[in-house]
C-alpha positions in Angstrom: -12.3 3.4 -14.1 -9.7 2.0 -12.4 -7.5 2.0 -8.6 -3.9 0.3 -8.3 -6.7 -2.6 -9.6 -7.9 -4.3 -13.0 -10.7 -2.3 -14.0 -12.3 0.1 -17.0 -8.9 2.0 -16.7 -9.0 1.8 -20.3 -11.8 2.7 -21.9 -12.5 6.3 -22.8 -15.0 7.2 -25.7 -13.6 10.3 -27.5 -15.1 13.3 -26.0 -17.6 15.6 -28.0 -17.3 17.7 -30.8 -17.6 20.5 -28.8 -14.5 19.8 -26.9 -12.8 20.0 -30.3 -14.1 23.1 -31.0 -11.5 26.7 -30.3 -12.5 28.1 -27.3 -12.3 31.4 -27.6 -12.6 32.7 -24.2 -10.0 30.8 -23.4 -7.0 32.4 -25.4 -6.3 34.6 -28.1 -7.0 34.8 -32.1 -4.8 34.3 -34.0 -4.7 33.8 -37.6 -7.5 31.4 -37.7 -5.9 29.4 -34.4 -5.9 29.5 -30.9 -2.8 31.0 -28.9 -3.7 29.8 -24.7 -3.3 32.5 -22.6 -0.3 31.6 -20.7 0.9 29.4 -23.0 4.3 29.7 -21.9 4.0 29.0 -18.5 0.6 27.0 -18.9 0.1 27.1 -14.9 -2.6 28.7 -13.5 -3.0 28.9 -9.8 -4.9 29.6 -6.8 -4.0 29.7 -2.7 -5.6 30.7 -0.1 -9.3 30.0 -0.4 -11.6 28.3 -2.7 -12.0 30.3 -5.7 -14.5 28.0 -7.7 -18.2 29.1 -7.9 -19.2 29.2 -4.1 -15.6 29.3 -2.8 -14.4 32.8 -1.8 -11.6 33.8 -4.0 -8.3 34.7 -2.6 -4.8 36.1 -4.1 -2.3 33.9 -4.8 0.6 33.6 -2.7 3.2 32.4 -5.2 5.9 31.2 -2.0 3.3 29.0 -1.1 2.3 27.8 -3.8 6.1 27.1 -5.3 6.2 23.4 -3.7 3.1 21.8 -5.5 4.1 24.6 -8.8 7.8 22.5 -8.8 5.2 19.0 -8.6 3.2 20.2 -10.9 6.4 21.8 -13.5 7.9 17.9 -12.9 5.0 16.0 -14.3 3.3 17.1 -16.7 5.1 19.2 -19.8 2.8 22.7 -21.0 3.0 21.6 -24.5 2.0 18.6 -24.2 -1.5 16.7 -22.0 -1.6 17.6 -18.3 -3.8 17.9 -15.7 -5.9 19.9 -13.8 -5.1 19.7 -9.5 -6.4 21.0 -6.3 -5.6 20.7 -2.6 -7.5 21.5 0.2 -6.7 22.2 4.4 -9.8 22.2 6.6 -12.2 22.8 3.6 -9.7 26.2 2.3 -8.1 26.0 -1.0 -4.3 26.1 -0.6 -3.4 25.2 -4.1 -5.3 25.1 -7.5 -3.8 24.7 -10.6 -3.7 23.1 -14.5 -0.6 22.2 -16.7 -0.1 20.8 -20.4 -2.7 21.4 -22.7 -6.8 20.5 -22.8 -6.7 20.0 -26.6 -3.8 19.6 -28.6 -5.3 20.2 -32.0 -6.1 23.8 -31.1 -3.6 24.5 -28.5 -5.8 25.4 -26.6 -4.7 25.1 -22.4 -5.7 23.3 -19.6 -7.7 25.4 -16.9 -8.6 24.0 -13.4 -12.3 24.5 -14.2 -12.3 21.9 -16.9 -13.8 18.7 -17.3 -12.4 15.3 -17.3 -13.4 11.5 -17.6 -13.0 10.4 -14.1 -13.2 6.3 -14.2 -13.4 4.6 -11.4 -13.9 7.7 -8.8 -18.1 6.9 -10.4 -17.2 3.8 -8.1 -17.6 6.6 -5.3 -21.0 8.0 -6.2 -21.9 4.9 -6.8 -21.7 3.6 -3.4 -22.9 6.4 -1.7 -26.2 6.1 -3.6 -26.2 2.3 -2.5 -25.5 3.7 1.1 -28.5 6.0 0.8 -30.7 3.7 -0.4 -29.9 1.5 2.7 -30.6 4.4 5.0 -33.9 5.5 3.6 -34.6 1.5 4.3 -35.5 0.7 0.2 -32.7 -1.9 0.5 -30.2 -4.3 2.8 -26.4 -5.1 2.1 -26.9 -8.3 2.9 -30.3 -8.7 0.2 -29.1 -10.9 -2.5 -28.1 -9.8 -6.2 -30.8 -11.8 -7.3 -34.2 -9.7 -5.3 -33.4 -7.0 -7.9 -32.2 -9.3 -11.2 -34.0 -12.5 -10.7 -32.8 -13.4 -14.2 -29.0 -13.2 -12.8 -27.7 -16.8 -12.6 -27.4 -18.2 -9.1 -24.2 -19.2 -7.3 -24.3 -21.6 -4.7 -23.9 -19.2 -2.1 -26.0 -16.0 -3.0 -24.2 -12.9 -4.0 -24.9 -10.0 -1.8 -25.2 -6.4 -2.2 -22.2 -5.5 0.1 -20.5 -8.1 -1.8 -21.0 -6.1 -4.8 -19.7 -3.1 -3.2 -16.5 -4.8 -1.4 -15.4 -7.0 -5.4 -15.8 -9.5 -3.2 -18.8 -11.2 -4.9 -16.8 -13.7 -7.4 -18.4 -12.6 -10.6 -16.5 -12.1 -13.7 -15.5 -8.4 -14.4 -16.6 -8.2 -18.0 -13.6 -5.7 -18.6 -11.3 -8.7 -17.7 -12.6 -11.1 -20.4 -10.0 -11.7 -22.9 -10.4 -9.3 -26.3 -13.4 -7.6 -24.7 -11.8 -4.7 -24.4 -10.0 -4.5 -28.2 -13.1 -4.6 -30.4 -16.5 -5.7 -28.1 -15.9 -1.8 -26.0 -16.7 -0.1 -28.8 -20.9 -0.9 -29.1 -23.4 0.9 -27.9 -25.7 -0.7 -24.9 -28.6 -0.7 -22.7 -27.6 -2.2 -19.4 -29.6 -5.0 -19.5 -27.6 -6.3 -22.7 -24.5 -5.1 -20.7 -25.5 -7.2 -17.8 -25.4 -10.4 -20.8 -22.5 -9.7 -21.2 -21.0 -11.3 -18.1 -23.7 -13.5 -17.1 -23.1 -16.5 -18.1 -19.5 -16.8 -17.7 -18.1 -18.5 -14.9 -17.7 -17.1 -11.3 -13.8 -16.3 -10.4 -14.3 -17.8 -7.1 -17.0 -18.3 -4.7 -18.5 -14.9 -2.9 -17.1 -14.0 0.2 -13.8 -16.0 -0.6 -11.1 -13.0 -2.0 -11.5 -9.8 -2.7 -10.3 -9.3 -7.0 -11.7 -5.1 -8.7 -14.7 -5.8 -10.8 -16.2 -3.9 -12.6 -19.3 -5.7 -13.5 -20.1 -5.7 -9.3 -20.9 -1.9 -10.3 -22.7 -2.1 -13.3 -25.2 -4.7 -11.4 -25.1 -1.8 -8.7 -25.9 0.4 -10.7 -28.4 -1.7 -12.1 -29.8 -2.5 -8.4 -30.6 1.6 -8.2 -32.5 2.0 -10.7 -34.6 -1.3 -10.0 -35.2 0.4 -6.6 -35.8 3.7 -7.5 -37.2 3.6 -10.9 -35.2 6.6 -12.1 -32.1 5.9 -14.4 -28.8 5.9 -12.4 -27.8 9.1 -14.2 -31.4 10.6 -13.1 -30.9 9.6 -9.7 -27.5 10.8 -9.3 -28.3 14.0 -10.4 -31.4 14.6 -7.9 -30.0 12.9 -5.1 -26.2 14.4 -5.6 -25.3 17.1 -8.2 -27.9 19.5 -8.3 -28.0 19.3 -4.3 -24.4 20.2 -3.7 -24.2 22.1 -6.9 -21.7 20.1 -8.6 -22.8 22.0 -11.8 -19.6 20.4 -13.8 -20.3 16.8 -12.9 -22.2 14.5 -14.8 -23.1 11.7 -16.8 -21.1 11.4 -19.6 -23.0 11.7 -22.7 -20.8 12.0 -25.3 -23.4 13.9 -27.8 -24.0 16.8 -24.7 -22.7 19.7 -25.4 -20.1 20.4 -22.9 -18.2 23.5 -21.6 -15.3 22.8 -21.3 -14.8 19.5 -21.8 -11.0 18.4 -22.7 -9.9 15.8 -24.9 -8.1 12.6 -23.6 -4.8 11.4 -25.5 -2.7 8.1 -25.4 1.2 8.4 -26.2 2.4 5.6 -28.8 6.5 5.9 -28.5 7.0 9.4 -28.7 3.8 10.7 -30.4 0.6 11.9 -29.1 -2.2 10.2 -30.3 -6.3 11.0 -30.1 -7.6 8.4 -27.1 -9.2 5.4 -29.1 -13.0 5.7 -28.8 -15.5 3.8 -26.1 -19.2 3.4 -25.8 -19.7 5.8 -23.0 -22.7 2.9 -22.4 -20.2 0.8 -21.1 -18.4 2.2 -18.1 -21.8 3.1 -16.7 -21.9 2.8 -12.7 -18.4 1.7 -12.5 -16.7 4.6 -14.3 -18.7 7.1 -16.6 -19.0 10.1 -14.8 -17.4 13.2 -15.5 -16.0 16.4 -13.6 -13.8 18.8 -12.3 -11.4 18.8 -9.4 -12.9 22.0 -8.0 -16.4 19.6 -7.9 -14.4 16.7 -7.0 -13.9 19.3 -3.8 -17.2 19.9 -2.9 -17.3 16.1 -2.9 -15.2 15.5 -0.4 -16.8 17.9 1.8 -20.5 17.3 1.6 -18.9 13.5 2.3 -17.1 14.0 5.4 -19.5 17.4 6.6 -22.6 15.7 6.8 -24.7 17.2 3.9 -25.7 13.6 2.1 -25.8 11.7 5.5 -24.8 11.5 9.1 -20.8 11.3 9.2 -21.1 8.2 11.2 -23.1 6.8 8.4 -20.7 7.5 5.9 -17.9 5.8 8.1 -19.0 2.9 6.6 -18.0 4.0 3.3 -14.5 3.5 3.9 -14.4 0.8 6.2 -12.0 -2.2 5.3 -14.3 -4.7 4.6 -13.5 -8.9 5.5 -13.9 -11.5 3.7 -15.4 -15.3 4.8 -11.8 -16.0 6.2 -11.1 -12.7 8.3 -9.2 -11.3 6.1 -9.1 -6.8 5.6 -9.2 -6.1 2.1 -8.7 -2.5 2.1 -11.6 -1.2 0.2 -15.3 -0.4 1.4 -18.0 0.7 -0.5 -16.2 2.6 -4.1 -13.9 3.7 -1.8 -9.9 1.7 -0.8 -8.3 2.4 2.6 -4.6 3.0 2.7 -1.8 5.0 4.0 0.1 7.7 3.0 3.1 8.9 5.2 2.0 6.9 8.4 -1.6 8.6 8.1 -5.1 6.9 7.3 -5.5 7.3 3.4 -9.0 7.2 1.7 -8.7 6.8 -2.1 -9.5 6.1 -5.4 -8.0 6.1 -8.6 -9.4 5.8 -12.3 -8.9 5.3 -15.6 -11.0 5.3 -18.6 -9.3 5.6 -22.8 -7.3 9.0 -22.7 -7.6 9.4 -19.1 -6.0 8.6 -15.4 -7.5 10.1 -12.1 -6.7 10.6 -8.5 -8.1 11.5 -4.9 -6.9 11.3 -2.1 -8.5 12.3 1.7 -6.8 12.2 5.1 -8.9 12.8 7.0 -6.6 13.4 10.7 -5.1 16.6 8.8 -8.3 17.1 6.5 -6.4 17.2 3.8 -7.6 16.1 0.1 -6.4 16.0 -3.2 -7.6 15.7 -6.7 -5.7 15.9 -10.2 -7.4 15.0 -13.5 -5.2 14.4 -16.3 -6.1 13.5 -19.5 -3.4 11.5 -20.7 -2.8 7.8 -19.2 0.9 8.2 -19.4 2.0 6.0 -16.6 5.4 8.9 -16.4 3.2 11.4 -15.8 0.8 9.5 -13.0 -2.0 11.2 -10.9 -1.3 8.9 -7.9 1.9 9.9 -7.3 1.4 13.8 -8.2 -1.5 13.3 -5.5 0.5 12.1 -2.7 3.0 14.2 -3.8 0.8 16.3 -3.3 -0.7 15.6 -0.1 2.5 15.2 1.9 3.7 18.8 1.1 0.0 19.7 2.8 0.9 18.0 5.9 4.2 18.9 6.1 5.8 15.9 5.2 6.9 15.8 1.8 8.7 12.6 0.5 12.3 13.2 0.0 13.4 14.2 -3.7 16.2 11.3 -4.3 19.2 11.9 -6.7 20.7 9.1 -8.6 24.9 8.8 -7.6 27.9 7.5 -9.4 28.9 4.3 -7.8 31.7 1.8 -9.0 31.2 -1.7 -10.8 32.4 -3.3 -8.4 29.9 -1.6 -5.4 26.8 -3.0 -7.4 27.7 -6.4 -8.5 28.1 -6.9 -4.6 24.2 -7.1 -4.4 24.0 -9.3 -6.9 21.8 -12.7 -6.2 18.8 -14.4 -5.1 16.9 -12.7 -2.7 14.2 -15.1 -0.6 10.7 -13.1 0.2 8.9 -16.2 1.1 8.8 -19.7 0.3 7.5 -19.2 -3.0 8.8 -15.6 -3.6 11.7 -14.4 -4.4 13.3 -10.9 -5.7 16.2 -11.4 -8.1 19.2 -9.0 -8.8 21.0 -8.2 -11.5 23.7 -6.6 -13.2 24.0 -5.7 -16.8 24.8 -2.4 -19.0 26.6 -1.1 -15.9 22.9 -0.6 -14.1 21.1 -3.2 -11.5 17.5 -4.1 -11.7 15.5 -6.3 -9.5 12.7 -8.5 -10.7 10.5 -10.4 -8.2 9.2 -14.1 -9.1 7.0 -13.5 -12.1 7.4 -9.8 -12.3 8.8 -7.3 -14.5 12.1 -6.3 -14.5 12.8 -2.6 -12.8 16.1 -0.6 -12.6 17.3 0.5 -8.9 19.2 3.8 -9.3 21.7 4.6 -6.3 21.1 7.4 -3.6 23.6 5.8 -1.3 26.3 3.1 -0.9 23.8 0.4 0.6 20.5 2.7 -0.6 18.6 2.3 -4.0 14.8 3.6 -6.2 12.8 3.9 -8.6 12.9 6.2 -10.8 9.3 7.5 -10.8 7.8 5.8 -8.3 8.2 6.4 -4.0 9.3 2.8 -3.7 13.4 2.2 -2.5 15.0 -0.5 -1.1 18.2 -0.7 1.8 21.2 -3.7 1.2 21.7 -4.1 4.5 25.6 -5.9 5.4 26.1 -7.8 8.2 28.7 -7.4 10.5 31.4 -9.0 8.7 30.6 -6.7 6.0 28.8 -9.1 3.1 25.0 -8.0 2.3 22.9 -9.8 4.7 19.7 -9.0 3.3 17.3 -6.2 1.4 14.6 -4.0 3.3 12.3 -3.0 0.6 10.1 -0.1 1.6 6.9 0.2 -1.4 5.5 3.7 -1.6 7.7 4.7 0.7 6.3 3.1 3.5 8.3 2.8 6.5 7.7 -0.6 7.7 9.8 -2.8 5.1 9.4 -6.5 3.3 12.7 -8.0 4.2 14.2 -10.6 1.6 17.3 -12.4 2.8 20.4 -13.1 0.5 20.5 -17.1 -0.4 23.0 -18.9 -2.4 21.0 -19.6 -4.6 22.4 -19.1 -8.4 20.9 -16.2 -10.3 19.4 -17.8 -13.6 21.0 -16.0 -16.7 19.6 -16.7 -20.2 21.7 -16.5 -23.1 20.7 -15.5 -26.3 21.7 -17.4 -29.3 20.9 -16.2 -33.1 18.0 -17.7 -35.0 18.3 -17.2 -39.1 15.2 -15.8 -40.6 13.6 -18.6 -42.3 14.1 -20.0 -38.7 12.3 -16.9 -37.4 9.5 -17.5 -40.3 8.2 -20.5 -38.5 6.6 -18.9 -35.7 4.5 -15.7 -37.1 1.1 -16.6 -37.5 -1.7 -16.2 -34.7 -1.8 -18.0 -31.8 -5.9 -18.8 -29.9 -5.4 -19.3 -26.2 -8.5 -18.5 -25.0 -11.8 -18.1 -26.8 -11.4 -14.5 -27.9 -8.0 -14.2 -27.0 -5.2 -14.4 -28.8 -1.5 -14.0 -29.3 0.2 -12.9 -32.4 3.8 -13.4 -33.0 5.3 -11.0 -35.4 8.5 -11.2 -37.1 11.5 -8.8 -39.0 13.5 -10.5 -40.2 15.4 -12.9 -37.6 13.6 -11.0 -34.6 10.7 -12.2 -33.1 8.0 -10.2 -31.7 4.5 -11.3 -29.6 1.2 -9.4 -28.8 -1.4 -10.1 -26.6 -4.8 -8.2 -26.9 -4.7 -4.3 -24.8 -0.7 -5.5 -24.4 2.3 -3.8 -26.0 4.4 -5.5 -28.3 7.6 -7.6 -26.8 10.4 -8.9 -28.5 11.0 -12.7 -27.6 14.9 -14.0 -27.7 15.8 -17.4 -28.3 17.7 -19.8 -26.3 17.0 -22.8 -27.9 15.2 -24.4 -30.7 11.4 -23.5 -29.6 12.0 -21.5 -26.6 12.7 -18.0 -26.1 12.4 -16.1 -23.1 11.6 -11.6 -22.5 13.6 -9.3 -20.9 11.0 -6.7 -20.2 9.0 -9.7 -17.5 9.9 -13.3 -16.0 8.1 -15.3 -18.3 9.0 -17.4 -21.3 7.3 -18.6 -24.9 8.0 -22.0 -26.0 7.0 -23.7 -29.2 5.5 -27.1 -29.8 5.4 -28.7 -33.4 3.2 -31.6 -35.6 5.0 -33.4 -38.4 8.0 -30.4 -38.0 5.3 -27.5 -38.1 5.4 -25.0 -35.7 1.7 -26.1 -34.1 1.5 -24.6 -30.4 3.0 -22.2 -28.0 3.0 -22.0 -23.8 3.6 -19.4 -22.5 5.3 -20.2 -18.5 5.1 -17.1 -15.8 5.3 -17.2 -12.3 4.7 -21.2 -12.4 1.6 -20.7 -14.1 1.5 -22.2 -18.2 -0.5 -20.9 -20.7 -1.3 -22.9 -23.7 -2.1 -21.9 -27.4 -2.9 -23.4 -30.9 -1.6 -21.7 -34.0 -4.7 -20.7 -36.0 -3.2 -19.1 -38.7 
């Protein structure tokens, strides 16, 4: 249940068995197997007007659809897990499509009206539910959490309902507890049991001090809704939102319920697609347990901005940025994030849960809404990127299609150096194997591709940077445009030397000494695996990465700016320390 923040973006329980049956109405039965209709294209679309139940049908206009279809075709392979998408302008559908597979095992193609897990887009519904109760006088956003949950441990400064909504409470997010997402997320829990998971955890900061994306806050909001109304969270949403708005394809996810057109979720390991791992859907709760279709989400957005649930001026508070105690705007309201797209105000939220990634945005200036729901977690198929591309087309300001060119090595090498962003932050440009890479302090290394002699871009993103030359023709600074933003971040080239690390060979016997499990924090362990003379490390919930020796007991990573050192006691390896971004995390060898 994610945003572009940490979240329940990982959890996703296996869909019900109903999703795994051959769906004969969707295809042709041949030899006992389903061959999905339109499998050759696996792209079903509508252009012109709303075609889902409750919307006026219109004939497809292939010419108008072509730019949108091109984005979907580039992002999603028809033979792999894919996505459904909808684009509306002024309340009318201008594009509606699905591409890819809903069920790999039964060869069922995706269709636009199918139902996906939403992940953190659920938070929009929780935020609106709280706002409805506030407008009815059943609660105040200034009410302390303990008014409704008196047994929740109190902090020096009381946590308010509004701080829970805006992710500024400081309460520990249970999905960020080390090791929790590996096994504990699989357990069925009541709401009280779920709250017990994190209620005794130390707070991350004083309430209102700063913004940190937090699933625990939305669990607590769900509990408040139940306390105030005397109904379950699911019942309240059904009665007050889903039924009145005709959202027949939106449900609180119950894996045991038979749900027509529920799609399967998938994750990729190397080049292989696998069924998404299980999690109990009792745990995402009010932070991420809803499922829906793109049609229902379009209805939802229209109702929010059309005064069906509350007056437009009352709804505006939902997407007004919260301000921390020191006056910083956090870019988040009450279940809605606020940003910009192509210079326009953008209201948006993303989601992620095992096997699913989702994203929805609204551009009020143009009355354009886009939702993309994907049944895979492949970063190369990011629904946020696809949705933003579709929205940019809808407003007549599409993102440029960047193409890499070849540049001589001499030209590439002139950009190598350390570029200073601020006192404690740099972006380093390096050259290796004929390619340029950039790496921010403590961050991951990314390749940049040349679009011209001075402009480079990051593949599968909107971000790009320009190297600026001085009057003498030498590199002066770089201008980095995150997500294609007009406003750039400047970093000046310094005289600092690029720190290069030299790999050394170690023997298989030396490597074997590092193998084992290291306890970094309670419930959070790092595993060191050895293959011959190669050393690999893995932290919970992260991919395995190779460590490269640069000295005895000293290693570095290539994928991220981090180092790992080992300590010894009586000659035997006994400790490990991770060094990254100026921070250190020590651990002890336990086996």
